BAFI-762980 format. One record per residue (C-alpha): residue in three letters; x, y, z; residue number from 1. Coordinates in nm, 2 decimals, always signed. Layout:
// residues N
+------+--------+--------+--------+------+
: resn :      x :      y :      z : resi :
+------+--------+--------+--------+------+
:  Ala :      X :      Y :      Z :  NUM :
...
+------+--------+--------+--------+------+
// end
This chain:
// residues 384
+------+--------+--------+--------+------+
: resn :      x :      y :      z : resi :
+------+--------+--------+--------+------+
:  Met : +12.52 : +13.07 :  +5.39 :    1 :
:  Ile : +12.55 : +12.89 :  +5.64 :    2 :
:  Gln : +12.27 : +12.92 :  +5.98 :    3 :
:  Val : +12.42 : +12.92 :  +6.33 :    4 :
:  Lys : +12.15 : +12.83 :  +6.57 :    5 :
:  Gly : +11.93 : +13.04 :  +6.39 :    6 :
:  Lys : +12.13 : +13.34 :  +6.26 :    7 :
:  Thr : +12.30 : +13.37 :  +6.02 :    8 :
:  Ser : +12.69 : +13.38 :  +6.15 :    9 :
:  Met : +12.84 : +13.68 :  +6.08 :   10 :
:  Ala : +13.21 : +13.50 :  +6.07 :   11 :
:  Val : +13.07 : +13.31 :  +5.67 :   12 :
:  Ser : +12.81 : +13.54 :  +5.51 :   13 :
:  Arg : +13.02 : +13.65 :  +5.24 :   14 :
:  Leu : +13.11 : +13.21 :  +5.24 :   15 :
:  Ser : +12.91 : +12.96 :  +4.98 :   16 :
:  Leu : +13.08 : +12.67 :  +5.08 :   17 :
:  Pro : +13.02 : +12.34 :  +4.82 :   18 :
:  Gln : +12.86 : +12.05 :  +4.90 :   19 :
:  Leu : +13.14 : +11.76 :  +4.81 :   20 :
:  Ala : +12.95 : +11.43 :  +4.82 :   21 :
:  Pro : +13.06 : +11.08 :  +4.77 :   22 :
:  Arg : +13.14 : +11.05 :  +4.37 :   23 :
:  Ala : +12.89 : +10.78 :  +4.26 :   24 :
:  Gly : +13.08 : +10.43 :  +4.20 :   25 :
:  Ala : +13.38 : +10.59 :  +4.37 :   26 :
:  Pro : +13.72 : +10.29 :  +4.40 :   27 :
:  Ala : +13.77 : +10.19 :  +4.76 :   28 :
:  Ala : +13.96 : +10.41 :  +4.95 :   29 :
:  Ser : +14.32 : +10.36 :  +4.94 :   30 :
:  His : +14.64 : +10.57 :  +4.99 :   31 :
:  Ala : +14.79 : +10.44 :  +4.67 :   32 :
:  Arg : +14.58 : +10.69 :  +4.44 :   33 :
:  Ala : +14.79 : +10.99 :  +4.39 :   34 :
:  Pro : +14.72 : +11.29 :  +4.20 :   35 :
:  Asp : +14.88 : +11.43 :  +3.87 :   36 :
:  Cys : +15.24 : +11.34 :  +3.98 :   37 :
:  Ser : +15.54 : +11.49 :  +3.68 :   38 :
:  Glu : +15.84 : +11.39 :  +3.78 :   39 :
:  Leu : +16.02 : +11.74 :  +3.78 :   40 :
:  Pro : +15.87 : +12.04 :  +3.84 :   41 :
:  Pro : +15.88 : +12.33 :  +3.57 :   42 :
:  Pro : +16.24 : +12.52 :  +3.66 :   43 :
:  Ala : +16.19 : +12.87 :  +3.84 :   44 :
:  Pro : +16.39 : +13.13 :  +3.76 :   45 :
:  Asp : +16.72 : +13.13 :  +3.74 :   46 :
:  His : +16.76 : +13.38 :  +4.01 :   47 :
:  Val : +16.51 : +13.24 :  +4.26 :   48 :
:  Arg : +16.74 : +12.92 :  +4.23 :   49 :
:  Ala : +17.05 : +13.14 :  +4.27 :   50 :
:  Ala : +16.89 : +13.30 :  +4.60 :   51 :
:  Arg : +16.92 : +12.94 :  +4.74 :   52 :
:  Arg : +16.63 : +12.97 :  +4.96 :   53 :
:  Met : +16.28 : +12.81 :  +4.88 :   54 :
:  Ile : +16.04 : +13.13 :  +4.75 :   55 :
:  Asp : +15.73 : +13.05 :  +4.59 :   56 :
:  Ser : +15.57 : +13.27 :  +4.29 :   57 :
:  His : +15.38 : +13.50 :  +4.51 :   58 :
:  Gly : +15.71 : +13.58 :  +4.67 :   59 :
:  Arg : +15.63 : +13.39 :  +5.00 :   60 :
:  Val : +15.90 : +13.18 :  +5.18 :   61 :
:  Ile : +15.95 : +12.87 :  +5.28 :   62 :
:  Arg : +16.08 : +12.80 :  +5.69 :   63 :
:  Asp : +15.87 : +12.49 :  +5.82 :   64 :
:  Leu : +15.84 : +12.16 :  +5.68 :   65 :
:  Arg : +15.62 : +11.94 :  +5.73 :   66 :
:  Leu : +15.73 : +11.56 :  +5.73 :   67 :
:  Ser : +15.54 : +11.28 :  +5.67 :   68 :
:  Ile : +15.71 : +10.94 :  +5.77 :   69 :
:  Thr : +15.43 : +10.70 :  +5.72 :   70 :
:  Asp : +15.10 : +10.69 :  +5.62 :   71 :
:  Arg : +15.04 : +10.41 :  +5.86 :   72 :
:  Cys : +14.76 : +10.54 :  +6.11 :   73 :
:  Asn : +14.60 : +10.35 :  +6.45 :   74 :
:  Phe : +14.32 : +10.56 :  +6.45 :   75 :
:  Arg : +14.00 : +10.55 :  +6.18 :   76 :
:  Cys : +13.88 : +10.95 :  +6.23 :   77 :
:  Val : +13.60 : +11.02 :  +6.03 :   78 :
:  Tyr : +13.73 : +11.34 :  +5.94 :   79 :
:  Cys : +14.01 : +11.19 :  +5.75 :   80 :
:  Met : +13.99 : +10.77 :  +5.73 :   81 :
:  Asp : +13.72 : +10.54 :  +5.63 :   82 :
:  Pro : +13.80 : +10.20 :  +5.81 :   83 :
:  Gly : +13.84 : +10.04 :  +5.48 :   84 :
:  Val : +14.18 : +10.23 :  +5.37 :   85 :
:  Arg : +14.48 : +10.01 :  +5.22 :   86 :
:  Phe : +14.79 : +10.15 :  +5.30 :   87 :
:  Met : +15.10 : +10.18 :  +5.08 :   88 :
:  Glu : +15.28 :  +9.93 :  +5.00 :   89 :
:  Arg : +15.67 :  +9.98 :  +5.19 :   90 :
:  Glu : +15.90 :  +9.96 :  +4.93 :   91 :
:  Arg : +15.73 : +10.31 :  +4.80 :   92 :
:  Leu : +15.76 : +10.50 :  +5.14 :   93 :
:  Leu : +16.10 : +10.69 :  +5.19 :   94 :
:  Ser : +16.37 : +10.52 :  +5.36 :   95 :
:  Thr : +16.52 : +10.67 :  +5.71 :   96 :
:  His : +16.83 : +10.76 :  +5.55 :   97 :
:  Glu : +16.60 : +10.99 :  +5.27 :   98 :
:  Ile : +16.33 : +11.15 :  +5.51 :   99 :
:  Ile : +16.68 : +11.29 :  +5.70 :  100 :
:  Arg : +16.83 : +11.39 :  +5.36 :  101 :
:  Val : +16.56 : +11.58 :  +5.24 :  102 :
:  Ala : +16.55 : +11.75 :  +5.63 :  103 :
:  Arg : +16.94 : +11.85 :  +5.58 :  104 :
:  Val : +16.88 : +11.97 :  +5.21 :  105 :
:  Ala : +16.56 : +12.15 :  +5.34 :  106 :
:  Ala : +16.76 : +12.34 :  +5.62 :  107 :
:  Ser : +17.03 : +12.40 :  +5.37 :  108 :
:  Leu : +16.79 : +12.64 :  +5.18 :  109 :
:  Gly : +16.64 : +12.85 :  +5.52 :  110 :
:  Val : +16.36 : +12.56 :  +5.63 :  111 :
:  Arg : +16.40 : +12.64 :  +6.03 :  112 :
:  Lys : +16.13 : +12.39 :  +6.17 :  113 :
:  Val : +16.05 : +12.02 :  +6.05 :  114 :
:  Arg : +15.75 : +11.89 :  +6.17 :  115 :
:  Leu : +15.71 : +11.48 :  +6.20 :  116 :
:  Thr : +15.36 : +11.39 :  +6.05 :  117 :
:  Gly : +15.19 : +11.11 :  +5.97 :  118 :
:  Gly : +14.95 : +10.87 :  +5.95 :  119 :
:  Glu : +15.07 : +10.86 :  +6.29 :  120 :
:  Pro : +15.45 : +10.91 :  +6.33 :  121 :
:  Thr : +15.51 : +10.69 :  +6.66 :  122 :
:  Leu : +15.40 : +10.38 :  +6.44 :  123 :
:  His : +15.74 : +10.39 :  +6.35 :  124 :
:  Pro : +15.95 : +10.15 :  +6.37 :  125 :
:  Glu : +16.31 : +10.40 :  +6.31 :  126 :
:  Leu : +16.12 : +10.74 :  +6.48 :  127 :
:  Thr : +16.44 : +10.78 :  +6.71 :  128 :
:  Glu : +16.66 : +10.74 :  +6.43 :  129 :
:  Ile : +16.47 : +10.98 :  +6.18 :  130 :
:  Ile : +16.48 : +11.21 :  +6.50 :  131 :
:  Gly : +16.82 : +11.15 :  +6.59 :  132 :
:  Gly : +16.94 : +11.16 :  +6.23 :  133 :
:  Ile : +16.72 : +11.51 :  +6.12 :  134 :
:  Arg : +16.95 : +11.66 :  +6.41 :  135 :
:  Ala : +17.30 : +11.57 :  +6.34 :  136 :
:  Ala : +17.19 : +11.68 :  +6.00 :  137 :
:  Thr : +17.07 : +12.00 :  +6.05 :  138 :
:  Gly : +17.00 : +12.32 :  +6.38 :  139 :
:  Val : +16.62 : +12.30 :  +6.29 :  140 :
:  Glu : +16.38 : +12.27 :  +6.56 :  141 :
:  Ile : +16.20 : +11.93 :  +6.56 :  142 :
:  Ala : +15.88 : +11.84 :  +6.67 :  143 :
:  Met : +15.58 : +11.58 :  +6.63 :  144 :
:  Ile : +15.20 : +11.54 :  +6.60 :  145 :
:  Thr : +15.09 : +11.25 :  +6.74 :  146 :
:  Asn : +14.75 : +11.09 :  +6.84 :  147 :
:  Ala : +14.94 : +11.00 :  +7.16 :  148 :
:  Ser : +14.79 : +10.64 :  +7.17 :  149 :
:  Cys : +15.15 : +10.50 :  +7.11 :  150 :
:  Leu : +15.35 : +10.69 :  +7.42 :  151 :
:  Ser : +15.52 : +10.64 :  +7.73 :  152 :
:  Arg : +15.81 : +10.73 :  +7.95 :  153 :
:  Ala : +16.02 : +10.59 :  +7.83 :  154 :
:  Ala : +16.03 : +10.62 :  +7.42 :  155 :
:  Leu : +15.94 : +11.01 :  +7.55 :  156 :
:  Arg : +16.27 : +11.04 :  +7.67 :  157 :
:  Glu : +16.42 : +10.89 :  +7.40 :  158 :
:  Trp : +16.30 : +11.08 :  +7.14 :  159 :
:  Arg : +16.39 : +11.41 :  +7.37 :  160 :
:  Arg : +16.79 : +11.27 :  +7.39 :  161 :
:  Ala : +16.75 : +11.18 :  +7.01 :  162 :
:  Gly : +16.62 : +11.58 :  +6.98 :  163 :
:  Leu : +16.30 : +11.63 :  +6.95 :  164 :
:  Glu : +16.18 : +11.89 :  +7.11 :  165 :
:  Arg : +15.75 : +11.93 :  +7.13 :  166 :
:  Ile : +15.48 : +11.77 :  +7.08 :  167 :
:  Thr : +15.13 : +11.86 :  +6.91 :  168 :
:  Ile : +14.82 : +11.63 :  +7.02 :  169 :
:  Ser : +14.49 : +11.56 :  +6.90 :  170 :
:  Ile : +14.20 : +11.51 :  +7.09 :  171 :
:  Asp : +13.89 : +11.55 :  +6.91 :  172 :
:  Ser : +13.61 : +11.48 :  +7.25 :  173 :
:  Met : +13.63 : +11.41 :  +7.67 :  174 :
:  Arg : +13.33 : +11.16 :  +7.62 :  175 :
:  Pro : +13.49 : +10.82 :  +7.58 :  176 :
:  Glu : +13.16 : +10.66 :  +7.36 :  177 :
:  Arg : +13.20 : +10.95 :  +7.18 :  178 :
:  Phe : +13.55 : +10.95 :  +7.14 :  179 :
:  Ala : +13.54 : +10.57 :  +7.05 :  180 :
:  Arg : +13.32 : +10.64 :  +6.77 :  181 :
:  Leu : +13.52 : +10.97 :  +6.61 :  182 :
:  Thr : +13.86 : +10.76 :  +6.58 :  183 :
:  Arg : +13.68 : +10.42 :  +6.55 :  184 :
:  Ser : +14.00 : +10.31 :  +6.79 :  185 :
:  Thr : +14.07 : +10.13 :  +7.17 :  186 :
:  Cys : +14.24 : +10.44 :  +7.28 :  187 :
:  Thr : +14.03 : +10.66 :  +7.52 :  188 :
:  Pro : +14.03 : +11.03 :  +7.61 :  189 :
:  Ala : +14.20 : +10.99 :  +7.96 :  190 :
:  Asp : +14.49 : +10.77 :  +7.73 :  191 :
:  Val : +14.56 : +11.10 :  +7.61 :  192 :
:  Leu : +14.55 : +11.31 :  +7.88 :  193 :
:  Asp : +14.82 : +11.04 :  +8.06 :  194 :
:  Gly : +15.05 : +11.12 :  +7.70 :  195 :
:  Val : +15.00 : +11.48 :  +7.81 :  196 :
:  Ser : +15.07 : +11.44 :  +8.18 :  197 :
:  Met : +15.35 : +11.31 :  +8.06 :  198 :
:  Cys : +15.50 : +11.51 :  +7.73 :  199 :
:  Leu : +15.48 : +11.84 :  +8.03 :  200 :
:  Asp : +15.70 : +11.63 :  +8.28 :  201 :
:  Glu : +15.93 : +11.49 :  +8.00 :  202 :
:  Gly : +15.97 : +11.91 :  +7.90 :  203 :
:  Leu : +15.88 : +11.83 :  +7.52 :  204 :
:  Thr : +15.69 : +12.21 :  +7.52 :  205 :
:  Pro : +15.55 : +12.48 :  +7.41 :  206 :
:  Leu : +15.32 : +12.14 :  +7.39 :  207 :
:  Lys : +15.01 : +12.23 :  +7.25 :  208 :
:  Leu : +14.63 : +12.02 :  +7.14 :  209 :
:  Asn : +14.43 : +11.98 :  +6.87 :  210 :
:  Ala : +14.06 : +11.95 :  +6.81 :  211 :
:  Val : +13.81 : +11.91 :  +6.54 :  212 :
:  Leu : +13.48 : +11.99 :  +6.57 :  213 :
:  Ile : +13.18 : +11.82 :  +6.37 :  214 :
:  Arg : +12.85 : +12.05 :  +6.41 :  215 :
:  Gly : +12.62 : +11.76 :  +6.55 :  216 :
:  Phe : +12.92 : +11.55 :  +6.72 :  217 :
:  Asn : +13.14 : +11.68 :  +6.92 :  218 :
:  Asp : +13.13 : +12.10 :  +6.86 :  219 :
:  Asp : +12.93 : +12.14 :  +7.24 :  220 :
:  Glu : +13.24 : +12.02 :  +7.35 :  221 :
:  Ala : +13.43 : +12.33 :  +7.25 :  222 :
:  Pro : +13.42 : +12.48 :  +7.61 :  223 :
:  Met : +13.59 : +12.16 :  +7.78 :  224 :
:  Leu : +13.82 : +12.11 :  +7.54 :  225 :
:  Ala : +13.92 : +12.49 :  +7.63 :  226 :
:  Gly : +13.94 : +12.36 :  +8.03 :  227 :
:  Leu : +14.24 : +12.16 :  +7.89 :  228 :
:  Ala : +14.46 : +12.45 :  +7.80 :  229 :
:  Arg : +14.37 : +12.59 :  +8.24 :  230 :
:  Arg : +14.43 : +12.27 :  +8.35 :  231 :
:  Phe : +14.78 : +12.15 :  +8.23 :  232 :
:  Gly : +14.88 : +12.55 :  +8.14 :  233 :
:  Ile : +14.91 : +12.50 :  +7.75 :  234 :
:  Glu : +14.74 : +12.57 :  +7.43 :  235 :
:  Met : +14.44 : +12.40 :  +7.31 :  236 :
:  Arg : +14.37 : +12.45 :  +6.94 :  237 :
:  Phe : +13.99 : +12.42 :  +6.78 :  238 :
:  Ile : +14.08 : +12.37 :  +6.40 :  239 :
:  Glu : +13.76 : +12.39 :  +6.14 :  240 :
:  Tyr : +13.67 : +12.05 :  +5.98 :  241 :
:  Met : +13.81 : +12.07 :  +5.61 :  242 :
:  Pro : +13.72 : +11.85 :  +5.32 :  243 :
:  Leu : +14.01 : +11.61 :  +5.36 :  244 :
:  Asp : +13.84 : +11.28 :  +5.38 :  245 :
:  Ser : +13.92 : +10.95 :  +5.24 :  246 :
:  Gly : +13.56 : +10.87 :  +5.13 :  247 :
:  Arg : +13.49 : +11.19 :  +5.00 :  248 :
:  Ala : +13.24 : +11.31 :  +5.22 :  249 :
:  Trp : +13.23 : +11.66 :  +5.36 :  250 :
:  Asp : +12.94 : +11.89 :  +5.45 :  251 :
:  Ser : +12.95 : +12.19 :  +5.46 :  252 :
:  Ser : +12.59 : +12.19 :  +5.72 :  253 :
:  Lys : +12.83 : +12.01 :  +5.95 :  254 :
:  Trp : +13.12 : +12.26 :  +5.96 :  255 :
:  Val : +13.15 : +12.49 :  +6.24 :  256 :
:  Ser : +13.36 : +12.84 :  +6.20 :  257 :
:  Ala : +13.67 : +12.99 :  +6.42 :  258 :
:  Asp : +13.45 : +13.28 :  +6.53 :  259 :
:  Glu : +13.13 : +13.04 :  +6.62 :  260 :
:  Thr : +13.35 : +12.83 :  +6.84 :  261 :
:  Arg : +13.52 : +13.13 :  +7.05 :  262 :
:  Arg : +13.18 : +13.26 :  +7.10 :  263 :
:  Ala : +13.08 : +12.90 :  +7.28 :  264 :
:  Ile : +13.39 : +12.87 :  +7.48 :  265 :
:  Glu : +13.32 : +13.27 :  +7.58 :  266 :
:  Ala : +13.01 : +13.19 :  +7.71 :  267 :
:  Arg : +13.18 : +12.99 :  +8.03 :  268 :
:  His : +13.55 : +13.17 :  +8.03 :  269 :
:  Ser : +13.63 : +13.52 :  +7.91 :  270 :
:  Leu : +13.85 : +13.56 :  +7.64 :  271 :
:  Ile : +14.11 : +13.83 :  +7.49 :  272 :
:  Ala : +14.34 : +13.83 :  +7.16 :  273 :
:  Cys : +14.67 : +13.76 :  +7.24 :  274 :
:  Gly : +14.77 : +13.99 :  +6.91 :  275 :
:  Asp : +15.13 : +13.84 :  +6.92 :  276 :
:  Asp : +15.11 : +13.56 :  +6.67 :  277 :
:  Glu : +15.36 : +13.56 :  +6.39 :  278 :
:  Pro : +15.19 : +13.57 :  +6.02 :  279 :
:  Ser : +15.24 : +13.35 :  +5.92 :  280 :
:  Ser : +15.11 : +13.09 :  +6.23 :  281 :
:  Thr : +14.77 : +12.92 :  +6.12 :  282 :
:  Ala : +14.63 : +13.01 :  +6.46 :  283 :
:  Arg : +14.47 : +13.30 :  +6.60 :  284 :
:  Thr : +14.54 : +13.29 :  +6.98 :  285 :
:  Tyr : +14.36 : +13.40 :  +7.24 :  286 :
:  Arg : +14.47 : +13.40 :  +7.63 :  287 :
:  Phe : +14.19 : +13.37 :  +7.93 :  288 :
:  Ala : +14.08 : +13.72 :  +8.06 :  289 :
:  Asp : +14.13 : +13.60 :  +8.45 :  290 :
:  Leu : +14.44 : +13.47 :  +8.47 :  291 :
:  Pro : +14.81 : +13.67 :  +8.47 :  292 :
:  Leu : +14.86 : +13.82 :  +8.18 :  293 :
:  Asp : +15.23 : +13.57 :  +8.14 :  294 :
:  Ala : +15.01 : +13.25 :  +8.24 :  295 :
:  Ser : +15.07 : +12.97 :  +7.94 :  296 :
:  Ala : +14.71 : +12.88 :  +7.90 :  297 :
:  Arg : +14.56 : +12.94 :  +7.59 :  298 :
:  Val : +14.32 : +12.90 :  +7.32 :  299 :
:  Gly : +14.40 : +12.89 :  +6.95 :  300 :
:  Phe : +14.18 : +12.95 :  +6.66 :  301 :
:  Ile : +14.29 : +12.76 :  +6.33 :  302 :
:  Ala : +14.04 : +12.86 :  +6.02 :  303 :
:  Pro : +14.18 : +12.78 :  +5.69 :  304 :
:  Val : +13.81 : +12.78 :  +5.59 :  305 :
:  Ser : +13.65 : +13.09 :  +5.74 :  306 :
:  Ser : +13.96 : +13.28 :  +5.77 :  307 :
:  Pro : +14.22 : +13.11 :  +5.49 :  308 :
:  Phe : +14.61 : +13.23 :  +5.66 :  309 :
:  Cys : +14.74 : +13.18 :  +5.27 :  310 :
:  Gly : +14.87 : +13.48 :  +5.20 :  311 :
:  Ala : +15.17 : +13.44 :  +5.48 :  312 :
:  Cys : +15.19 : +13.05 :  +5.43 :  313 :
:  Ser : +15.59 : +12.92 :  +5.55 :  314 :
:  Arg : +15.47 : +12.60 :  +5.48 :  315 :
:  Leu : +15.59 : +12.22 :  +5.23 :  316 :
:  Arg : +15.48 : +11.91 :  +5.27 :  317 :
:  Leu : +15.66 : +11.63 :  +5.20 :  318 :
:  Thr : +15.44 : +11.31 :  +5.20 :  319 :
:  Ala : +15.54 : +10.98 :  +5.33 :  320 :
:  Asp : +15.63 : +10.82 :  +4.96 :  321 :
:  Gly : +15.82 : +11.14 :  +4.83 :  322 :
:  Lys : +15.60 : +11.36 :  +4.69 :  323 :
:  Val : +15.63 : +11.68 :  +4.73 :  324 :
:  Arg : +15.32 : +11.89 :  +4.79 :  325 :
:  Pro : +15.34 : +12.32 :  +4.77 :  326 :
:  Cys : +14.98 : +12.32 :  +4.94 :  327 :
:  Leu : +14.77 : +12.06 :  +5.18 :  328 :
:  Phe : +14.53 : +12.12 :  +4.94 :  329 :
:  Ser : +14.76 : +12.06 :  +4.58 :  330 :
:  Thr : +14.59 : +11.91 :  +4.35 :  331 :
:  Arg : +14.98 : +11.85 :  +4.15 :  332 :
:  Glu : +15.22 : +11.66 :  +4.38 :  333 :
:  Trp : +15.60 : +11.64 :  +4.28 :  334 :
:  Asn : +15.77 : +11.33 :  +4.27 :  335 :
:  Leu : +16.12 : +11.33 :  +4.43 :  336 :
:  Arg : +16.17 : +11.02 :  +4.56 :  337 :
:  Ala : +16.23 : +10.87 :  +4.26 :  338 :
:  Leu : +16.55 : +11.16 :  +4.27 :  339 :
:  Leu : +16.64 : +11.05 :  +4.64 :  340 :
:  Arg : +16.71 : +10.68 :  +4.45 :  341 :
:  Asp : +16.91 : +10.83 :  +4.18 :  342 :
:  Glu : +17.24 : +10.72 :  +4.29 :  343 :
:  Ala : +17.37 : +10.98 :  +4.05 :  344 :
:  Ala : +17.21 : +11.27 :  +4.15 :  345 :
:  Gly : +17.33 : +11.48 :  +4.46 :  346 :
:  Gly : +17.23 : +11.78 :  +4.70 :  347 :
:  Asp : +17.22 : +12.01 :  +4.44 :  348 :
:  Glu : +16.97 : +11.87 :  +4.22 :  349 :
:  Ile : +16.77 : +11.82 :  +4.54 :  350 :
:  Ala : +16.80 : +12.10 :  +4.66 :  351 :
:  Asn : +16.67 : +12.31 :  +4.30 :  352 :
:  Phe : +16.39 : +12.03 :  +4.31 :  353 :
:  Leu : +16.30 : +12.15 :  +4.62 :  354 :
:  Ile : +16.32 : +12.50 :  +4.51 :  355 :
:  Asp : +16.12 : +12.46 :  +4.14 :  356 :
:  Ala : +15.87 : +12.22 :  +4.33 :  357 :
:  Thr : +15.82 : +12.56 :  +4.57 :  358 :
:  Trp : +15.80 : +12.78 :  +4.30 :  359 :
:  Thr : +15.44 : +12.60 :  +4.15 :  360 :
:  Lys : +15.31 : +12.70 :  +4.52 :  361 :
:  Gln : +14.98 : +12.82 :  +4.42 :  362 :
:  Ala : +14.80 : +13.11 :  +4.57 :  363 :
:  Gly : +14.54 : +12.99 :  +4.82 :  364 :
:  His : +14.34 : +12.65 :  +4.84 :  365 :
:  Gly : +14.00 : +12.80 :  +4.72 :  366 :
:  Ile : +13.77 : +12.53 :  +4.95 :  367 :
:  Ala : +13.54 : +12.86 :  +4.98 :  368 :
:  Ser : +13.50 : +12.84 :  +4.52 :  369 :
:  Pro : +13.27 : +12.69 :  +4.36 :  370 :
:  Ala : +13.55 : +12.55 :  +4.14 :  371 :
:  Phe : +13.77 : +12.41 :  +4.44 :  372 :
:  Val : +13.86 : +12.01 :  +4.39 :  373 :
:  Gln : +13.90 : +11.87 :  +4.69 :  374 :
:  Pro : +14.23 : +11.65 :  +4.69 :  375 :
:  Glu : +14.25 : +11.27 :  +4.58 :  376 :
:  Arg : +14.44 : +11.14 :  +4.88 :  377 :
:  Pro : +14.34 : +11.22 :  +5.25 :  378 :
:  Met : +14.52 : +11.44 :  +5.52 :  379 :
:  Ser : +14.67 : +11.10 :  +5.66 :  380 :
:  Ala : +14.83 : +11.01 :  +5.35 :  381 :
:  Ile : +14.93 : +11.40 :  +5.34 :  382 :
:  Gly : +15.10 : +11.41 :  +5.61 :  383 :
:  Gly : +14.91 : +11.70 :  +5.88 :  384 :
+------+--------+--------+--------+------+
// end
């Protein structure tokens, strides 16, 4: 059990989280390392292929594609990437044409939202072309997640004209010295908040902020971070610390449950559950009791460790090097890049590949299980 301030947290009393210590003699972290990756997934049943929708063997329908366009990042966040991580060779990454082609096929199979991720997607030299190409080829909602370090008004206007509709920004601390230690970057919280203001001015909304809390590092900032929702009239979301770091040093003693975070915020701000979240939503949202019912300021809690939402998951991931990951915590990937680069392959072959890969989606990630195996690749190589 996990003790919270001298007492057992009710939210996690049933959990026994594994300790994932670094492996002795583990090689230097590298995005080049990947899990077992066969060329083709086993075929889905004929009736599933005939339906032309991405449906897994548990009946879940894929409507959201997390599309990583680069593994490169200018941050080295402590919960994600060690300073010595080596990025993949550029020829291994999907081209702009290949990214757009996958988005087009996925949209034909029922995907309604594409989120561009990384690494840090704003580092991609052809980001505008990617956004514009997806917009021209599909009718999906196009969103992006960023650390906000490279945002400018000119760039935001360009991306919005190309078809970007909304942005999610990460901010894990409001304290400059702590932010620097956490991100290992020269960016500051003030820089991130400038990015927030610019996104709002340019109409890239609804805007959301994400924070990962780590016990003993930044968990005392939950009420302060929640205040950003009130300041900007947006949703501030808190994500439970997950075992997705390149150093494989995740430690459950540093994990903070969503319930504990909510109680810390409620010591300063009274919250009321909104109750209008979609079943497939990653977050459970709350409004501020002292604000009008229609106020846009909200607080969200994403609790994959204490309250897994796998049962209604509608997401599929594609890594920057073209590997389909049915689940964020998949230990197997499927190599779509090889098919994309086969000149003889048409749209039907790519569609069947995506349908087949989706059919292999696991029931859940099992973080709380003693048998849990951490993915070989960190979040920055998988895509957020």
